[in-house]
C-alpha positions in Angstrom: 153.4 15.1 68.9 156.5 13.0 70.9 156.7 10.8 67.6 160.6 10.6 66.9 162.5 8.0 65.2 162.0 4.7 67.1 158.3 5.5 66.9 157.2 2.1 65.4 154.3 2.0 62.5 152.4 -0.8 60.7 154.0 -1.6 57.6 151.9 -3.9 56.3 150.1 -3.4 52.9 147.5 -2.9 50.9 146.2 -0.1 54.0 143.1 2.2 53.5 142.8 5.7 55.6 139.9 8.2 56.2 139.3 10.2 53.1 140.7 8.6 51.1 139.1 6.8 48.0 142.0 3.9 47.0 143.9 2.1 49.6 147.6 2.8 49.7 150.5 0.1 48.6 154.1 0.4 49.2 155.4 -0.8 45.2 154.1 -1.4 41.8 154.3 -5.1 41.0 152.2 -8.3 41.8 154.5 -9.4 44.3 153.4 -6.4 47.1 155.8 -5.3 49.3 154.8 -5.5 53.3 156.5 -4.7 56.7 155.5 -5.7 59.7 155.7 -3.2 62.5 159.1 -0.8 61.8 160.6 2.4 63.0 160.8 5.3 61.0 164.2 4.6 60.3 164.2 1.7 58.7 160.3 2.9 57.3 162.4 5.8 55.6 165.4 3.8 54.5 163.0 1.6 52.4 160.4 4.6 51.6 157.4 2.9 52.9 154.6 4.7 51.9 151.9 3.2 54.2 153.7 4.4 56.9 154.5 7.9 56.2 150.8 8.3 55.5 150.0 7.5 58.8 152.5 9.5 60.1 151.5 12.8 57.8 147.9 11.7 59.2 149.3 11.5 63.1 151.6 14.9 62.6 148.9 16.8 61.4 148.6 17.5 57.9 148.6 21.6 58.5 151.9 21.2 60.5 153.8 19.0 57.8 152.8 22.1 56.0 153.6 24.4 58.1 157.1 22.8 58.4 158.0 22.5 55.0 157.3 26.1 54.8 160.4 26.5 57.0 162.6 24.1 55.5 162.0 26.8 52.6 159.2 25.4 50.4 157.7 28.8 49.6 153.8 29.4 50.6 151.5 29.6 48.5 150.0 33.2 50.2 153.6 34.1 50.2 154.1 37.7 47.8 157.5 37.1 47.1 159.5 34.0 46.7 162.5 35.5 44.7 164.1 33.0 42.5 161.3 30.4 43.5 157.5 29.9 42.7 154.4 29.7 45.3 153.7 26.2 46.0 149.9 24.9 46.7 150.3 21.9 49.5 147.9 20.3 50.4 146.4 19.3 53.3 146.5 15.8 53.8 147.7 12.5 54.2 148.9 12.3 50.8 151.5 14.7 51.6 152.9 12.2 52.9 153.8 10.2 50.1 155.0 13.5 48.4 151.5 14.1 46.4 151.7 17.7 46.5 154.0 19.0 43.3 156.9 21.3 44.5 160.1 22.6 41.9 163.4 21.2 41.7 164.8 24.1 43.8 162.5 24.2 46.3 163.4 20.1 46.4 166.9 21.4 47.5 166.8 24.7 49.3 164.5 22.5 52.0 167.2 19.6 52.0 169.8 22.6 52.5 168.2 23.5 56.1 169.2 19.6 56.4 172.9 19.9 56.3 172.8 23.2 58.0 171.5 21.7 61.2 168.6 23.7 61.1 169.4 26.9 59.7 167.2 27.4 56.4 168.7 30.5 53.8 167.1 31.9 50.5 168.4 31.2 47.4 170.1 33.7 45.2 171.9 32.8 41.5 174.7 35.5 41.9 177.5 35.2 44.4 179.5 38.4 43.0 180.6 40.6 40.5 184.2 41.3 40.1 185.7 44.0 38.0 188.5 44.3 35.9 190.8 45.1 38.3 189.6 42.3 40.3 186.9 45.0 42.5 184.4 43.2 44.0 181.1 45.9 42.7 178.4 43.3 44.0 177.9 40.9 46.6 175.0 39.0 47.8 173.1 39.5 50.7 172.7 36.1 52.4 169.0 35.7 54.0 169.5 33.2 56.4 167.1 31.8 59.4 168.8 30.0 62.3 165.1 29.2 63.9 163.9 27.1 60.9 164.0 23.9 62.8 166.0 22.7 66.1 169.0 21.1 65.6 168.6 18.4 67.2 165.4 17.4 64.9 167.7 18.5 61.4 170.0 15.0 63.4 167.4 13.5 63.6 166.2 13.8 59.8 169.6 13.6 58.4 170.5 10.2 60.1 167.4 8.4 58.8 167.8 9.6 55.3 171.5 8.8 55.7 170.2 4.9 55.8 168.8 5.7 52.8 172.2 5.9 50.7 173.7 3.7 53.2 171.0 0.2 53.4 168.2 1.3 51.7 166.1 2.7 48.1 169.3 5.2 46.9 173.0 3.2 47.7 173.4 3.9 44.0 174.0 7.5 45.9 176.7 6.4 47.9 179.8 9.2 47.6 183.8 8.4 47.4 184.9 8.8 50.9 182.5 11.0 52.1 178.9 10.8 53.8 175.7 11.4 52.4 171.7 11.7 53.3 168.7 12.1 50.8 165.4 10.2 49.8 164.4 9.0 46.5 160.9 9.2 45.0 159.4 7.9 41.8 155.8 9.1 40.7 152.9 6.4 40.1 153.4 4.7 36.1 156.9 5.9 36.6 155.7 9.5 35.6 158.9 11.6 37.4 162.1 10.3 39.1 163.8 12.2 42.2 166.4 12.2 43.9 167.3 15.1 46.5 170.5 14.4 48.6 173.0 16.5 50.2 176.7 16.6 52.5 177.0 18.8 55.4 178.7 21.6 52.0 176.2 21.1 49.6 172.4 20.3 48.8 171.5 18.9 45.4 168.5 18.0 43.6 167.8 15.7 40.8 164.7 14.9 38.6 164.0 13.2 35.6 160.5 12.8 33.3 158.7 14.6 30.8 157.0 18.2 30.3 153.4 16.0 29.4 154.1 13.3 31.9 150.4 11.9 31.2 151.3 11.5 28.3 154.8 9.9 28.1 156.6 7.9 30.9 160.2 6.8 32.2 159.6 3.2 30.8 162.1 1.1 29.4 164.8 3.3 29.2 167.7 1.7 28.1 165.4 -1.9 29.1 164.5 -0.8 33.1 161.9 1.0 34.2 163.2 4.4 36.0 162.7 5.1 39.7 164.7 7.6 41.7 167.5 5.2 42.9 168.3 4.4 39.3 169.3 7.3 37.2 169.0 10.2 39.2 170.5 8.5 42.3 174.1 7.7 39.7 173.7 11.2 38.5 173.6 12.7 42.1 176.7 10.5 42.9 178.4 11.4 39.9 177.9 15.4 39.7 178.3 15.5 44.0 182.1 13.2 43.2 183.5 15.8 41.1 182.1 18.5 42.7 182.9 18.2 45.8 186.7 17.0 44.9 189.6 18.3 46.9 187.0 19.6 49.8 187.4 18.7 52.9 185.1 15.5 54.1 182.3 16.5 56.9 180.5 14.4 59.0 176.7 15.3 59.5 176.2 15.5 63.4 174.9 12.2 65.1 171.1 10.9 65.8 169.6 13.1 69.3 166.6 10.5 68.9 164.2 13.4 70.3 160.9 12.1 70.4 159.5 9.2 72.1 159.7 6.0 71.4 155.6 5.2 70.7 153.6 3.0 68.4 151.6 4.6 66.0 148.1 5.0 65.0 146.7 1.7 64.0 145.3 1.9 60.5 142.6 -0.8 58.7 143.7 -3.3 56.1 142.2 -3.8 52.4 143.0 -6.2 49.8 142.2 -3.7 46.8 145.7 -2.9 45.7 146.8 0.6 45.0 150.0 1.1 42.4 153.2 2.9 43.9 156.7 3.1 42.4 158.9 0.3 44.4 162.7 1.0 44.1 165.3 -1.4 44.5 168.7 -0.3 43.4 170.3 -2.4 40.7 173.3 -2.1 38.7 173.4 0.9 36.3 175.3 1.3 33.2 178.8 2.1 33.5 178.0 5.6 30.8 174.6 7.2 31.2 173.5 8.0 27.7 171.9 10.8 26.7 168.1 10.3 26.1 164.8 12.6 25.5 163.6 13.3 29.3 166.9 15.3 30.2 167.5 15.1 33.8 167.4 18.6 35.7 169.6 19.2 38.5 169.6 22.6 41.1 172.6 22.7 43.9 172.2 25.1 46.9 175.2 25.1 48.8 173.8 24.9 52.3 174.9 27.4 55.2 176.6 26.2 58.0 175.6 26.6 61.6 176.9 25.5 64.8 176.1 21.7 64.6 173.8 20.0 67.2 172.1 16.8 66.5 168.7 15.6 67.2 166.0 13.6 66.2 163.1 15.7 64.3 160.0 12.5 63.7 160.4 12.2 59.6 157.5 13.8 58.4 156.6 13.3 54.7 160.0 13.2 52.1 160.4 16.2 50.0 159.3 16.3 46.5 161.5 18.7 43.8 160.1 19.6 40.4 162.6 21.4 38.3 162.3 25.4 38.4 161.0 26.8 35.0 160.8 23.0 33.3 157.7 21.2 33.9 157.6 20.0 37.8 157.3 16.5 38.7 154.9 15.0 40.9 155.8 13.6 44.6 155.6 10.5 45.9 155.1 8.4 49.3 158.5 8.3 51.3 160.2 7.0 48.3 159.9 9.6 45.4 158.6 13.3 44.6 156.1 14.5 42.1 155.8 16.9 39.3 153.2 18.9 38.3 153.6 21.6 35.3 156.9 21.7 37.6 157.9 18.2 38.9 156.7 17.2 42.1 158.5 15.7 45.4 159.9 12.3 46.6 158.1 10.0 48.2 158.1 6.2 47.2 160.9 4.1 46.1 
């Protein structure tokens, strides 16, 4: 569609969209966040819902769904998805907010495609089996698809998500001495909170929520309402710093700025407010105590391919729900939501 990182959209809120009853807002409090015309880099870093809803409509919901399947989100009509479970993605603007539910494993797999410069990989549990003499009796076959996403587009998407960690809604996910990229996600009423992130070597999805999100929310946990940029981002950092200890520091390819510098279609304003969670990273306790909503973490090593920078038009941010445990619901460009499995990230 020619949409690129430098394309500019109206970030004001609230906004009304065709076929959607409730207006879309950018945050949940009375002092709603309203932006002017901003590019997709800033919209991603600040998780601007109104921009991503419009972006999904401009790109075409069916095209967004096709891209999600190529990245690693299983198709509901796919007969055999191995470790993953079929997911139904609804062809509507809410895709840009993560309103369709996906599993935590799906999120980690999809983001690993960005980490691997556009090469998708099928996840597996057992890498190899060695007998008592040290002989390898089983080794998993690596099933990859190097055509899932153009490397230039993967580079652009990755660059936008680096800004989320560097100066956006997930500064708490910054790793020690190495670059990282990712996306926060928080569903309405703090039912689910996500952070899905990656380095060139490793993709990790963190989801927090309850198995019955309609009955319990992530509110007043250690004195604060949980968003994707709070505990999930902090859990990601602590895990990744340890998991990558001693591993070489690798850099992401630079952005290519694929597409054109253009303006998105114009929305209509609406005075009616809508509740959507806003994330703003704040200080967290040095110790992350355990409490009832235990987090789900899924890790997927990325399958490296020859790096090639490029800029893809940010399509709706991914969302992650936990495998086997109830999936979270997905929010807009900031955090994901779950269903019986957690949703994808959107909203802060």
